[in-house]
All heavy atoms as TSV, in Angstrom:
chain	resi	resn	atom	element	x	y	z
A	1	MET	N	N	-14.145	-37.875	-23.099
A	1	MET	CA	C	-15.505	-37.647	-23.581
A	1	MET	C	C	-15.518	-36.992	-24.944
A	1	MET	O	O	-16.471	-37.127	-25.686
A	1	MET	CB	C	-16.254	-36.757	-22.575
A	1	MET	CG	C	-16.637	-37.464	-21.272
A	1	MET	SD	S	-17.613	-38.922	-21.517
A	1	MET	CE	C	-19.232	-38.231	-21.578
A	2	ARG	N	N	-14.421	-36.276	-25.267
A	2	ARG	CA	C	-14.361	-35.613	-26.554
A	2	ARG	C	C	-14.348	-36.650	-27.678
A	2	ARG	O	O	-15.036	-36.471	-28.689
A	2	ARG	CB	C	-13.117	-34.735	-26.628
A	2	ARG	CG	C	-13.011	-33.982	-27.925
A	2	ARG	CD	C	-11.855	-32.977	-27.883
A	2	ARG	NE	N	-11.840	-32.226	-29.103
A	2	ARG	CZ	C	-10.904	-32.358	-30.036
A	2	ARG	NH1	N	-9.900	-33.198	-29.842
A	2	ARG	NH2	N	-10.959	-31.663	-31.141
A	3	ASN	N	N	-13.593	-37.731	-27.511
A	3	ASN	CA	C	-13.546	-38.777	-28.526
A	3	ASN	C	C	-14.915	-39.444	-28.707
A	3	ASN	O	O	-15.340	-39.712	-29.819
A	3	ASN	CB	C	-12.510	-39.834	-28.167
A	3	ASN	CG	C	-11.101	-39.298	-28.241
A	3	ASN	OD1	O	-10.835	-38.329	-28.960
A	3	ASN	ND2	N	-10.195	-39.901	-27.509
A	4	PHE	N	N	-15.606	-39.665	-27.612
A	4	PHE	CA	C	-16.940	-40.263	-27.685
A	4	PHE	C	C	-17.897	-39.307	-28.388
A	4	PHE	O	O	-18.765	-39.725	-29.164
A	4	PHE	CB	C	-17.441	-40.588	-26.269
A	4	PHE	CG	C	-18.767	-41.287	-26.256
A	4	PHE	CD1	C	-18.931	-42.523	-26.856
A	4	PHE	CD2	C	-19.865	-40.689	-25.654
A	4	PHE	CE1	C	-20.157	-43.177	-26.850
A	4	PHE	CE2	C	-21.089	-41.337	-25.649
A	4	PHE	CZ	C	-21.237	-42.576	-26.242
A	5	GLY	N	N	-17.753	-38.011	-28.153
A	5	GLY	CA	C	-18.580	-37.013	-28.825
A	5	GLY	C	C	-18.359	-37.023	-30.320
A	5	GLY	O	O	-19.299	-36.931	-31.106
A	6	ILE	N	N	-17.085	-37.144	-30.736
A	6	ILE	CA	C	-16.773	-37.179	-32.169
A	6	ILE	C	C	-17.355	-38.434	-32.813
A	6	ILE	O	O	-17.889	-38.398	-33.910
A	6	ILE	CB	C	-15.250	-37.096	-32.389
A	6	ILE	CG1	C	-14.772	-35.702	-31.960
A	6	ILE	CG2	C	-14.868	-37.387	-33.825
A	6	ILE	CD1	C	-13.266	-35.561	-31.917
A	7	ILE	N	N	-17.272	-39.552	-32.103
A	7	ILE	CA	C	-17.861	-40.790	-32.606
A	7	ILE	C	C	-19.369	-40.657	-32.767
A	7	ILE	O	O	-19.938	-41.096	-33.770
A	7	ILE	CB	C	-17.517	-41.992	-31.657
A	7	ILE	CG1	C	-16.024	-42.296	-31.750
A	7	ILE	CG2	C	-18.346	-43.212	-32.000
A	7	ILE	CD1	C	-15.535	-43.277	-30.720
A	8	LEU	N	N	-20.025	-40.010	-31.803
A	8	LEU	CA	C	-21.473	-39.788	-31.906
A	8	LEU	C	C	-21.819	-38.883	-33.078
A	8	LEU	O	O	-22.826	-39.086	-33.757
A	8	LEU	CB	C	-22.019	-39.192	-30.616
A	8	LEU	CG	C	-22.175	-40.160	-29.439
A	8	LEU	CD1	C	-22.706	-39.433	-28.222
A	8	LEU	CD2	C	-23.084	-41.304	-29.799
A	9	ILE	N	N	-20.988	-37.861	-33.338
A	9	ILE	CA	C	-21.255	-36.967	-34.465
A	9	ILE	C	C	-21.181	-37.753	-35.783
A	9	ILE	O	O	-22.051	-37.631	-36.649
A	9	ILE	CB	C	-20.263	-35.796	-34.463
A	9	ILE	CG1	C	-20.520	-34.871	-33.260
A	9	ILE	CG2	C	-20.359	-34.990	-35.762
A	9	ILE	CD1	C	-19.423	-33.842	-33.024
A	10	VAL	N	N	-20.136	-38.546	-35.951
A	10	VAL	CA	C	-19.969	-39.328	-37.173
A	10	VAL	C	C	-21.101	-40.334	-37.313
A	10	VAL	O	O	-21.675	-40.502	-38.399
A	10	VAL	CB	C	-18.593	-40.027	-37.163
A	10	VAL	CG1	C	-18.480	-41.021	-38.324
A	10	VAL	CG2	C	-17.469	-39.008	-37.237
A	11	LEU	N	N	-21.462	-40.999	-36.222
A	11	LEU	CA	C	-22.556	-41.965	-36.257
A	11	LEU	C	C	-23.886	-41.282	-36.599
A	11	LEU	O	O	-24.673	-41.808	-37.379
A	11	LEU	CB	C	-22.665	-42.684	-34.907
A	11	LEU	CG	C	-23.717	-43.777	-34.800
A	11	LEU	CD1	C	-23.361	-44.909	-35.735
A	11	LEU	CD2	C	-23.794	-44.282	-33.380
A	12	GLY	N	N	-24.125	-40.112	-36.040
A	12	GLY	CA	C	-25.367	-39.377	-36.334
A	12	GLY	C	C	-25.450	-38.973	-37.780
A	12	GLY	O	O	-26.523	-39.089	-38.419
A	13	ILE	N	N	-24.346	-38.498	-38.356
A	13	ILE	CA	C	-24.345	-38.101	-39.765
A	13	ILE	C	C	-24.579	-39.341	-40.641
A	13	ILE	O	O	-25.331	-39.292	-41.636
A	13	ILE	CB	C	-23.030	-37.388	-40.122
A	13	ILE	CG1	C	-22.978	-36.021	-39.432
A	13	ILE	CG2	C	-22.900	-37.225	-41.639
A	13	ILE	CD1	C	-21.661	-35.325	-39.521
A	14	ALA	N	N	-23.953	-40.451	-40.285
A	14	ALA	CA	C	-24.161	-41.698	-41.042
A	14	ALA	C	C	-25.626	-42.150	-40.956
A	14	ALA	O	O	-26.185	-42.650	-41.931
A	14	ALA	CB	C	-23.244	-42.785	-40.534
A	15	MET	N	N	-26.267	-41.981	-39.792
A	15	MET	CA	C	-27.664	-42.373	-39.643
A	15	MET	C	C	-28.587	-41.476	-40.470
A	15	MET	O	O	-29.651	-41.933	-40.910
A	15	MET	CB	C	-28.070	-42.305	-38.157
A	15	MET	CG	C	-27.528	-43.443	-37.328
A	15	MET	SD	S	-27.949	-43.280	-35.585
A	15	MET	CE	C	-29.711	-43.585	-35.639
A	16	ILE	N	N	-28.203	-40.214	-40.666
A	16	ILE	CA	C	-29.011	-39.328	-41.491
A	16	ILE	C	C	-28.874	-39.729	-42.962
A	16	ILE	O	O	-29.871	-39.745	-43.697
A	16	ILE	CB	C	-28.583	-37.863	-41.286
A	16	ILE	CG1	C	-28.976	-37.401	-39.875
A	16	ILE	CG2	C	-29.237	-36.955	-42.325
A	16	ILE	CD1	C	-28.411	-36.056	-39.481
A	17	ILE	N	N	-27.663	-40.054	-43.389
A	17	ILE	CA	C	-27.431	-40.385	-44.807
A	17	ILE	C	C	-27.970	-41.789	-45.124
A	17	ILE	O	O	-28.666	-41.988	-46.117
A	17	ILE	CB	C	-25.936	-40.303	-45.122
A	17	ILE	CG1	C	-25.475	-38.844	-45.007
A	17	ILE	CG2	C	-25.628	-40.840	-46.518
A	17	ILE	CD1	C	-23.978	-38.682	-45.086
A	18	ILE	N	N	-27.653	-42.762	-44.266
A	18	ILE	CA	C	-28.098	-44.154	-44.464
A	18	ILE	C	C	-29.309	-44.381	-43.568
A	18	ILE	O	O	-29.188	-44.405	-42.356
A	18	ILE	CB	C	-26.968	-45.142	-44.122
A	18	ILE	CG1	C	-25.726	-44.829	-44.940
A	18	ILE	CG2	C	-27.439	-46.573	-44.338
A	18	ILE	CD1	C	-24.501	-45.549	-44.445
A	19	ARG	N	N	-30.446	-44.531	-44.141
A	19	ARG	CA	C	-31.686	-44.574	-43.368
A	19	ARG	C	C	-32.097	-45.941	-42.858
A	19	ARG	O	O	-33.141	-46.097	-42.252
A	19	ARG	CB	C	-32.814	-43.983	-44.195
A	19	ARG	CG	C	-32.536	-42.552	-44.519
A	19	ARG	CD	C	-33.660	-41.902	-45.204
A	19	ARG	NE	N	-33.255	-40.532	-45.532
A	19	ARG	CZ	C	-34.094	-39.604	-45.856
A	19	ARG	NH1	N	-35.368	-39.870	-45.921
A	19	ARG	NH2	N	-33.659	-38.393	-46.131
A	20	GLY	N	N	-31.264	-46.943	-43.101
A	20	GLY	CA	C	-31.551	-48.276	-42.607
A	20	GLY	C	C	-30.651	-49.298	-43.275
A	20	GLY	O	O	-29.879	-48.971	-44.165
A	21	VAL	N	N	-30.777	-50.531	-42.847
A	21	VAL	CA	C	-29.989	-51.629	-43.427
A	21	VAL	C	C	-30.896	-52.794	-43.709
A	21	VAL	O	O	-31.929	-52.987	-43.091
A	21	VAL	CB	C	-28.834	-52.059	-42.482
A	21	VAL	CG1	C	-27.800	-50.983	-42.332
A	21	VAL	CG2	C	-29.354	-52.469	-41.132
A	22	SER	N	N	-30.484	-53.587	-44.687
A	22	SER	CA	C	-31.217	-54.790	-45.046
A	22	SER	C	C	-30.418	-55.993	-44.544
A	22	SER	O	O	-29.251	-56.157	-44.878
A	22	SER	CB	C	-31.391	-54.866	-46.567
A	22	SER	OG	O	-32.098	-56.008	-46.910
A	23	VAL	N	N	-31.076	-56.843	-43.760
A	23	VAL	CA	C	-30.428	-57.998	-43.158
A	23	VAL	C	C	-31.053	-59.273	-43.708
A	23	VAL	O	O	-32.278	-59.410	-43.652
A	23	VAL	CB	C	-30.577	-57.944	-41.602
A	23	VAL	CG1	C	-29.909	-59.141	-40.963
A	23	VAL	CG2	C	-30.038	-56.660	-41.056
A	24	PRO	N	N	-30.236	-60.196	-44.237
A	24	PRO	CA	C	-30.807	-61.458	-44.720
A	24	PRO	C	C	-31.245	-62.355	-43.564
A	24	PRO	O	O	-30.516	-62.520	-42.589
A	24	PRO	CB	C	-29.677	-62.077	-45.535
A	24	PRO	CG	C	-28.433	-61.462	-45.017
A	24	PRO	CD	C	-28.804	-60.095	-44.506
A	25	VAL	N	N	-32.447	-62.898	-43.696
A	25	VAL	CA	C	-33.025	-63.775	-42.671
A	25	VAL	C	C	-33.441	-65.072	-43.331
A	25	VAL	O	O	-34.040	-65.060	-44.401
A	25	VAL	CB	C	-34.231	-63.102	-41.984
A	25	VAL	CG1	C	-34.854	-64.031	-40.976
A	25	VAL	CG2	C	-33.837	-61.805	-41.353
A	26	GLU	N	N	-33.134	-66.190	-42.716
A	26	GLU	CA	C	-33.520	-67.491	-43.266
A	26	GLU	C	C	-34.687	-68.059	-42.465
A	26	GLU	O	O	-34.607	-68.200	-41.245
A	26	GLU	CB	C	-32.310	-68.454	-43.205
A	26	GLU	CG	C	-32.551	-69.720	-43.977
A	26	GLU	CD	C	-31.261	-70.531	-44.113
A	26	GLU	OE1	O	-30.272	-69.973	-44.558
A	26	GLU	OE2	O	-31.310	-71.699	-43.708
A	27	LYS	N	N	-35.791	-68.364	-43.165
A	27	LYS	CA	C	-36.976	-68.904	-42.505
A	27	LYS	C	C	-37.153	-70.361	-42.923
A	27	LYS	O	O	-36.939	-70.736	-44.069
A	27	LYS	CB	C	-38.236	-68.125	-42.922
A	27	LYS	CG	C	-38.327	-66.769	-42.303
A	27	LYS	CD	C	-39.668	-66.152	-42.645
A	27	LYS	CE	C	-39.840	-64.845	-41.929
A	27	LYS	NZ	N	-41.166	-64.262	-42.195
A	28	ASN	N	N	-37.599	-71.153	-41.974
A	28	ASN	CA	C	-37.900	-72.564	-42.225
A	28	ASN	C	C	-39.335	-72.666	-42.685
A	28	ASN	O	O	-40.276	-72.420	-41.935
A	28	ASN	CB	C	-37.669	-73.385	-40.942
A	28	ASN	CG	C	-37.733	-74.840	-41.179
A	28	ASN	OD1	O	-37.886	-75.284	-42.313
A	28	ASN	ND2	N	-37.635	-75.618	-40.122
A	29	VAL	N	N	-39.547	-73.033	-43.974
A	29	VAL	CA	C	-40.886	-73.096	-44.556
A	29	VAL	C	C	-41.510	-74.450	-44.330
A	29	VAL	O	O	-42.638	-74.579	-43.842
A	29	VAL	CB	C	-40.832	-72.748	-46.074
A	29	VAL	CG1	C	-42.217	-72.856	-46.678
A	29	VAL	CG2	C	-40.252	-71.377	-46.286
A	30	VAL	N	N	-40.780	-75.534	-44.686
A	30	VAL	CA	C	-41.309	-76.902	-44.555
A	30	VAL	C	C	-40.247	-77.758	-43.883
A	30	VAL	O	O	-39.078	-77.695	-44.214
A	30	VAL	CB	C	-41.646	-77.489	-45.941
A	30	VAL	CG1	C	-42.093	-78.949	-45.812
A	30	VAL	CG2	C	-42.698	-76.663	-46.641
A	31	ASP	N	N	-40.696	-78.559	-42.909
A	31	ASP	CA	C	-39.794	-79.482	-42.234
A	31	ASP	C	C	-40.532	-80.810	-42.053
A	31	ASP	O	O	-41.259	-81.011	-41.102
A	31	ASP	CB	C	-39.365	-78.908	-40.885
A	31	ASP	CG	C	-38.236	-79.716	-40.252
A	31	ASP	OD1	O	-37.724	-80.641	-40.904
A	31	ASP	OD2	O	-37.864	-79.391	-39.112
A	32	LEU	N	N	-40.374	-81.705	-43.031
A	32	LEU	CA	C	-41.058	-83.006	-43.009
A	32	LEU	C	C	-39.991	-84.097	-42.951
A	32	LEU	O	O	-39.595	-84.675	-43.944
A	32	LEU	CB	C	-41.905	-83.196	-44.266
A	32	LEU	CG	C	-43.065	-82.218	-44.447
A	32	LEU	CD1	C	-43.697	-82.405	-45.816
A	32	LEU	CD2	C	-44.099	-82.441	-43.348
A	33	GLY	N	N	-39.516	-84.389	-41.758
A	33	GLY	CA	C	-38.505	-85.447	-41.594
A	33	GLY	C	C	-37.218	-85.059	-42.311
A	33	GLY	O	O	-36.601	-84.056	-41.981
A	34	PRO	N	N	-36.822	-85.852	-43.307
A	34	PRO	CA	C	-35.573	-85.555	-44.008
A	34	PRO	C	C	-35.716	-84.393	-45.016
A	34	PRO	O	O	-34.727	-83.861	-45.486
A	34	PRO	CB	C	-35.248	-86.849	-44.743
A	34	PRO	CG	C	-36.550	-87.519	-44.924
A	34	PRO	CD	C	-37.376	-87.136	-43.734
A	35	VAL	N	N	-36.948	-84.003	-45.353
A	35	VAL	CA	C	-37.188	-82.932	-46.313
A	35	VAL	C	C	-37.262	-81.608	-45.555
A	35	VAL	O	O	-38.068	-81.442	-44.641
A	35	VAL	CB	C	-38.483	-83.156	-47.108
A	35	VAL	CG1	C	-38.734	-81.993	-48.060
A	35	VAL	CG2	C	-38.426	-84.474	-47.849
A	36	LYS	N	N	-36.399	-80.700	-45.956
A	36	LYS	CA	C	-36.358	-79.394	-45.276
A	36	LYS	C	C	-36.260	-78.323	-46.344
A	36	LYS	O	O	-35.400	-78.352	-47.218
A	36	LYS	CB	C	-35.130	-79.354	-44.379
A	36	LYS	CG	C	-35.162	-78.317	-43.327
A	36	LYS	CD	C	-33.944	-78.497	-42.434
A	36	LYS	CE	C	-34.155	-77.752	-41.142
A	36	LYS	NZ	N	-32.984	-77.831	-40.266
A	37	ILE	N	N	-37.181	-77.358	-46.311
A	37	ILE	CA	C	-37.176	-76.257	-47.267
A	37	ILE	C	C	-37.044	-74.944	-46.492
A	37	ILE	O	O	-37.834	-74.660	-45.598
A	37	ILE	CB	C	-38.456	-76.243	-48.116
A	37	ILE	CG1	C	-38.569	-77.552	-48.888
A	37	ILE	CG2	C	-38.469	-75.054	-49.052
A	37	ILE	CD1	C	-39.862	-77.698	-49.643
A	38	ASP	N	N	-36.029	-74.171	-46.852
A	38	ASP	CA	C	-35.782	-72.891	-46.217
A	38	ASP	C	C	-35.983	-71.786	-47.232
A	38	ASP	O	O	-35.815	-71.959	-48.444
A	38	ASP	CB	C	-34.353	-72.811	-45.676
A	38	ASP	CG	C	-34.132	-73.779	-44.520
A	38	ASP	OD1	O	-35.092	-74.087	-43.804
A	38	ASP	OD2	O	-32.980	-74.228	-44.365
A	39	LYS	N	N	-36.372	-70.623	-46.729
A	39	LYS	CA	C	-36.570	-69.468	-47.588
A	39	LYS	C	C	-35.735	-68.314	-47.042
A	39	LYS	O	O	-35.753	-68.017	-45.850
A	39	LYS	CB	C	-38.055	-69.098	-47.573
A	39	LYS	CG	C	-38.377	-67.897	-48.421
A	39	LYS	CD	C	-39.865	-67.591	-48.352
A	39	LYS	CE	C	-40.195	-66.369	-49.170
A	39	LYS	NZ	N	-41.597	-65.984	-49.011
A	40	LYS	N	N	-34.989	-67.662	-47.941
A	40	LYS	CA	C	-34.183	-66.518	-47.533
A	40	LYS	C	C	-34.914	-65.248	-47.897
A	40	LYS	O	O	-35.361	-65.077	-49.026
A	40	LYS	CB	C	-32.822	-66.545	-48.226
A	40	LYS	CG	C	-31.949	-67.666	-47.738
A	40	LYS	CD	C	-30.575	-67.588	-48.357
A	40	LYS	CE	C	-29.716	-68.741	-47.844
A	40	LYS	NZ	N	-28.383	-68.725	-48.442
A	41	GLU	N	N	-35.048	-64.359	-46.917
A	41	GLU	CA	C	-35.706	-63.078	-47.113
A	41	GLU	C	C	-34.801	-61.959	-46.611
A	41	GLU	O	O	-33.923	-62.218	-45.769
A	41	GLU	CB	C	-37.030	-63.009	-46.351
A	41	GLU	CG	C	-38.088	-63.929	-46.838
A	41	GLU	CD	C	-39.379	-63.762	-46.057
A	41	GLU	OE1	O	-39.341	-63.202	-44.937
A	41	GLU	OE2	O	-40.427	-64.228	-46.520
A	42	ASN	N	N	-35.019	-60.787	-47.103
A	42	ASN	CA	C	-34.281	-59.621	-46.584
A	42	ASN	C	C	-35.241	-58.840	-45.674
A	42	ASN	O	O	-36.350	-58.485	-46.085
A	42	ASN	CB	C	-33.811	-58.712	-47.720
A	42	ASN	CG	C	-32.663	-59.338	-48.479
A	42	ASN	OD1	O	-31.884	-60.083	-47.900
A	42	ASN	ND2	N	-32.566	-59.054	-49.761
A	43	LYS	N	N	-34.785	-58.585	-44.458
A	43	LYS	CA	C	-35.588	-57.838	-43.496
A	43	LYS	C	C	-34.981	-56.424	-43.404
A	43	LYS	O	O	-33.790	-56.267	-43.209
A	43	LYS	CB	C	-35.561	-58.509	-42.143
A	43	LYS	CG	C	-36.435	-57.828	-41.118
A	43	LYS	CD	C	-36.450	-58.586	-39.811
A	43	LYS	CE	C	-37.338	-57.875	-38.829
A	43	LYS	NZ	N	-37.338	-58.521	-37.540
A	44	TRP	N	N	-35.818	-55.405	-43.532
A	44	TRP	CA	C	-35.383	-54.020	-43.493
A	44	TRP	C	C	-35.451	-53.514	-42.049
A	44	TRP	O	O	-36.482	-53.602	-41.409
A	44	TRP	CB	C	-36.277	-53.164	-44.393
A	44	TRP	CG	C	-35.887	-51.730	-44.383
A	44	TRP	CD1	C	-36.543	-50.719	-43.714
A	44	TRP	CD2	C	-34.793	-51.114	-45.043
A	44	TRP	NE1	N	-35.891	-49.547	-43.940
A	44	TRP	CE2	C	-34.812	-49.756	-44.744
A	44	TRP	CE3	C	-33.781	-51.617	-45.835
A	44	TRP	CZ2	C	-33.858	-48.869	-45.240
A	44	TRP	CZ3	C	-32.837	-50.719	-46.322
A	44	TRP	CH2	C	-32.892	-49.375	-46.013
A	45	ILE	N	N	-34.324	-53.025	-41.578
A	45	ILE	CA	C	-34.272	-52.400	-40.246
A	45	ILE	C	C	-33.991	-50.926	-40.473
A	45	ILE	O	O	-32.889	-50.558	-40.915
A	45	ILE	CB	C	-33.193	-53.043	-39.376
A	45	ILE	CG1	C	-33.461	-54.522	-39.188
A	45	ILE	CG2	C	-33.100	-52.341	-38.034
A	45	ILE	CD1	C	-32.382	-55.287	-38.490
A	46	GLY	N	N	-34.963	-50.105	-40.212
A	46	GLY	CA	C	-34.830	-48.671	-40.470
A	46	GLY	C	C	-34.986	-47.845	-39.193
A	46	GLY	O	O	-35.458	-48.329	-38.173
A	47	TRP	N	N	-34.554	-46.593	-39.288
A	47	TRP	CA	C	-34.712	-45.663	-38.177
A	47	TRP	C	C	-35.113	-44.321	-38.742
A	47	TRP	O	O	-34.828	-44.001	-39.881
A	47	TRP	CB	C	-33.421	-45.572	-37.359
A	47	TRP	CG	C	-32.196	-45.389	-38.194
A	47	TRP	CD1	C	-31.743	-44.245	-38.758
A	47	TRP	CD2	C	-31.303	-46.412	-38.583
A	47	TRP	NE1	N	-30.613	-44.495	-39.478
A	47	TRP	CE2	C	-30.309	-45.827	-39.402
A	47	TRP	CE3	C	-31.213	-47.777	-38.352
A	47	TRP	CZ2	C	-29.262	-46.541	-39.951
A	47	TRP	CZ3	C	-30.163	-48.477	-38.916
A	47	TRP	CH2	C	-29.213	-47.865	-39.685
A	48	PRO	N	N	-35.784	-43.523	-37.959
A	48	PRO	CA	C	-36.193	-42.197	-38.444
A	48	PRO	C	C	-34.990	-41.265	-38.589
A	48	PRO	O	O	-33.987	-41.403	-37.896
A	48	PRO	CB	C	-37.174	-41.689	-37.389
A	48	PRO	CG	C	-36.884	-42.505	-36.174
A	48	PRO	CD	C	-36.303	-43.802	-36.635
A	49	THR	N	N	-35.105	-40.299	-39.497
A	49	THR	CA	C	-34.013	-39.359	-39.764
A	49	THR	C	C	-33.682	-38.533	-38.528
A	49	THR	O	O	-32.530	-38.232	-38.262
A	49	THR	CB	C	-34.411	-38.443	-40.927
A	49	THR	OG1	O	-34.774	-39.256	-42.034
A	49	THR	CG2	C	-33.254	-37.554	-41.348
A	50	TYR	N	N	-34.707	-38.161	-37.761
A	50	TYR	CA	C	-34.463	-37.324	-36.594
A	50	TYR	C	C	-33.632	-38.045	-35.527
A	50	TYR	O	O	-33.000	-37.390	-34.702
A	50	TYR	CB	C	-35.767	-36.772	-36.005
A	50	TYR	CG	C	-36.723	-37.822	-35.476
A	50	TYR	CD1	C	-36.580	-38.349	-34.202
A	50	TYR	CD2	C	-37.780	-38.276	-36.245
A	50	TYR	CE1	C	-37.434	-39.310	-33.719
A	50	TYR	CE2	C	-38.668	-39.220	-35.770
A	50	TYR	CZ	C	-38.478	-39.725	-34.505
A	50	TYR	OH	O	-39.348	-40.673	-34.033
A	51	ALA	N	N	-33.623	-39.376	-35.548
A	51	ALA	CA	C	-32.783	-40.101	-34.580
A	51	ALA	C	C	-31.303	-39.826	-34.846
A	51	ALA	O	O	-30.516	-39.637	-33.910
A	51	ALA	CB	C	-33.067	-41.597	-34.671
A	52	GLY	N	N	-30.915	-39.770	-36.107
A	52	GLY	CA	C	-29.534	-39.417	-36.445
A	52	GLY	C	C	-29.204	-37.997	-36.044
A	52	GLY	O	O	-28.101	-37.720	-35.548
A	53	ALA	N	N	-30.157	-37.099	-36.202
A	53	ALA	CA	C	-29.935	-35.703	-35.787
A	53	ALA	C	C	-29.762	-35.608	-34.281
A	53	ALA	O	O	-28.914	-34.862	-33.796
A	53	ALA	CB	C	-31.092	-34.845	-36.271
A	54	ILE	N	N	-30.541	-36.355	-33.539
A	54	ILE	CA	C	-30.432	-36.330	-32.076
A	54	ILE	C	C	-29.077	-36.864	-31.629
A	54	ILE	O	O	-28.425	-36.297	-30.742
A	54	ILE	CB	C	-31.589	-37.139	-31.435
A	54	ILE	CG1	C	-32.921	-36.401	-31.651
A	54	ILE	CG2	C	-31.335	-37.365	-29.949
A	54	ILE	CD1	C	-34.134	-37.214	-31.262
A	55	VAL	N	N	-28.611	-37.946	-32.259
A	55	VAL	CA	C	-27.301	-38.515	-31.907
A	55	VAL	C	C	-26.182	-37.528	-32.241
A	55	VAL	O	O	-25.247	-37.327	-31.441
A	55	VAL	CB	C	-27.087	-39.861	-32.656
A	55	VAL	CG1	C	-25.678	-40.343	-32.516
A	55	VAL	CG2	C	-28.077	-40.901	-32.138
A	56	ALA	N	N	-26.287	-36.850	-33.393
A	56	ALA	CA	C	-25.258	-35.872	-33.792
A	56	ALA	C	C	-25.256	-34.673	-32.835
A	56	ALA	O	O	-24.188	-34.209	-32.428
A	56	ALA	CB	C	-25.499	-35.400	-35.222
A	57	VAL	N	N	-26.413	-34.182	-32.448
A	57	VAL	CA	C	-26.493	-33.048	-31.515
A	57	VAL	C	C	-25.933	-33.449	-30.140
A	57	VAL	O	O	-25.246	-32.660	-29.504
A	57	VAL	CB	C	-27.949	-32.554	-31.416
A	57	VAL	CG1	C	-28.120	-31.575	-30.259
A	57	VAL	CG2	C	-28.352	-31.882	-32.710
A	58	ALA	N	N	-26.194	-34.669	-29.723
A	58	ALA	CA	C	-25.629	-35.145	-28.454
A	58	ALA	C	C	-24.106	-35.176	-28.532
A	58	ALA	O	O	-23.416	-34.806	-27.570
A	58	ALA	CB	C	-26.176	-36.519	-28.108
A	59	GLY	N	N	-23.563	-35.599	-29.654
A	59	GLY	CA	C	-22.114	-35.616	-29.843
A	59	GLY	C	C	-21.533	-34.226	-29.823
A	59	GLY	O	O	-20.487	-33.969	-29.221
A	60	ILE	N	N	-22.208	-33.285	-30.495
A	60	ILE	CA	C	-21.755	-31.889	-30.483
A	60	ILE	C	C	-21.771	-31.326	-29.066
A	60	ILE	O	O	-20.831	-30.620	-28.653
A	60	ILE	CB	C	-22.611	-31.032	-31.453
A	60	ILE	CG1	C	-22.359	-31.464	-32.888
A	60	ILE	CG2	C	-22.350	-29.560	-31.272
A	60	ILE	CD1	C	-23.335	-30.884	-33.897
A	61	ALA	N	N	-22.803	-31.640	-28.314
A	61	ALA	CA	C	-22.900	-31.165	-26.935
A	61	ALA	C	C	-21.740	-31.733	-26.095
A	61	ALA	O	O	-21.163	-30.997	-25.262
A	61	ALA	CB	C	-24.234	-31.567	-26.341
A	62	LEU	N	N	-21.399	-32.992	-26.297
A	62	LEU	CA	C	-20.265	-33.575	-25.554
A	62	LEU	C	C	-18.944	-32.904	-25.914
A	62	LEU	O	O	-18.128	-32.643	-25.044
A	62	LEU	CB	C	-20.181	-35.068	-25.814
A	62	LEU	CG	C	-21.179	-35.959	-25.085
A	62	LEU	CD1	C	-21.004	-37.404	-25.531
A	62	LEU	CD2	C	-20.986	-35.839	-23.582
A	63	VAL	N	N	-18.745	-32.633	-27.196
A	63	VAL	CA	C	-17.483	-32.005	-27.620
A	63	VAL	C	C	-17.366	-30.600	-27.042
A	63	VAL	O	O	-16.322	-30.224	-26.510
A	63	VAL	CB	C	-17.389	-32.003	-29.159
A	63	VAL	CG1	C	-16.224	-31.115	-29.621
A	63	VAL	CG2	C	-17.199	-33.396	-29.695
A	64	PHE	N	N	-18.450	-29.809	-27.125
A	64	PHE	CA	C	-18.379	-28.443	-26.632
A	64	PHE	C	C	-18.368	-28.368	-25.109
A	64	PHE	O	O	-17.738	-27.468	-24.542
A	64	PHE	CB	C	-19.506	-27.605	-27.208
A	64	PHE	CG	C	-19.258	-27.179	-28.630
A	64	PHE	CD1	C	-20.169	-27.485	-29.614
A	64	PHE	CD2	C	-18.102	-26.522	-28.990
A	64	PHE	CE1	C	-19.946	-27.122	-30.923
A	64	PHE	CE2	C	-17.849	-26.163	-30.290
A	64	PHE	CZ	C	-18.781	-26.455	-31.266
A	65	SER	N	N	-19.024	-29.260	-24.432
A	65	SER	CA	C	-19.018	-29.250	-22.969
A	65	SER	C	C	-17.636	-29.612	-22.447
A	65	SER	O	O	-17.193	-29.120	-21.412
A	65	SER	CB	C	-20.061	-30.183	-22.384
A	65	SER	OG	O	-19.725	-31.539	-22.653
A	66	ASN	N	N	-16.896	-30.436	-23.162
A	66	ASN	CA	C	-15.549	-30.804	-22.783
A	66	ASN	C	C	-14.589	-29.619	-22.970
A	66	ASN	O	O	-13.689	-29.419	-22.176
A	66	ASN	CB	C	-15.067	-32.014	-23.602
A	66	ASN	CG	C	-13.820	-32.617	-23.063
A	66	ASN	OD1	O	-13.481	-32.405	-21.910
A	66	ASN	ND2	N	-13.117	-33.366	-23.891
A	67	LYS	N	N	-14.782	-28.813	-24.009
A	67	LYS	CA	C	-13.900	-27.674	-24.266
A	67	LYS	C	C	-14.086	-26.584	-23.196
A	67	LYS	O	O	-13.141	-25.924	-22.820
A	67	LYS	CB	C	-14.186	-27.085	-25.635
A	67	LYS	CG	C	-13.600	-27.902	-26.755
A	67	LYS	CD	C	-13.768	-27.208	-28.076
A	67	LYS	CE	C	-13.131	-28.026	-29.176
A	67	LYS	NZ	N	-13.244	-27.379	-30.481
A	68	LYS	N	N	-15.302	-26.398	-22.704
A	68	LYS	CA	C	-15.536	-25.396	-21.672
A	68	LYS	C	C	-14.854	-25.741	-20.364
A	68	LYS	O	O	-14.399	-24.887	-19.633
A	68	LYS	CB	C	-17.044	-25.214	-21.449
A	68	LYS	CG	C	-17.743	-24.527	-22.590
A	68	LYS	CD	C	-19.236	-24.397	-22.273
A	68	LYS	CE	C	-19.964	-23.804	-23.459
A	68	LYS	NZ	N	-21.412	-23.739	-23.216
A	69	GLY	N	N	-14.770	-27.029	-20.064
A	69	GLY	CA	C	-14.169	-27.461	-18.798
A	69	GLY	C	C	-12.655	-27.436	-18.803
A	69	GLY	O	O	-12.022	-27.438	-17.770
A	70	THR	N	N	-12.003	-27.385	-19.984
A	70	THR	CA	C	-10.549	-27.454	-20.038
A	70	THR	C	C	-9.927	-26.109	-20.398
A	70	THR	O	O	-8.840	-26.074	-20.959
A	70	THR	CB	C	-10.099	-28.512	-21.080
A	70	THR	OG1	O	-10.598	-28.148	-22.355
A	70	THR	CG2	C	-10.572	-29.883	-20.692
A	71	SER	N	N	-10.540	-24.998	-20.110
A	71	SER	CA	C	-10.043	-23.694	-20.520
A	71	SER	C	C	-8.654	-23.530	-20.132
A	71	SER	O	O	-7.674	-23.333	-20.383
A	71	SER	CB	C	-10.864	-22.559	-19.950
A	71	SER	OG	O	-11.244	-22.781	-18.634
């Protein structure tokens, strides 16, 4: 569980620093038999800053709860 906690801490810090990602999406605009026109757009997928903080705090809780059990 300690390793999973460390992964959550790193992921939470990354979520705080990087607030989202841009993903390219291809849309079909016109489809008339052999004629096909596509449009490429970037779709923004974002998350709130507090979500990263919650993930990091959960990771810290896992790391510290593991240390108490292995005294």
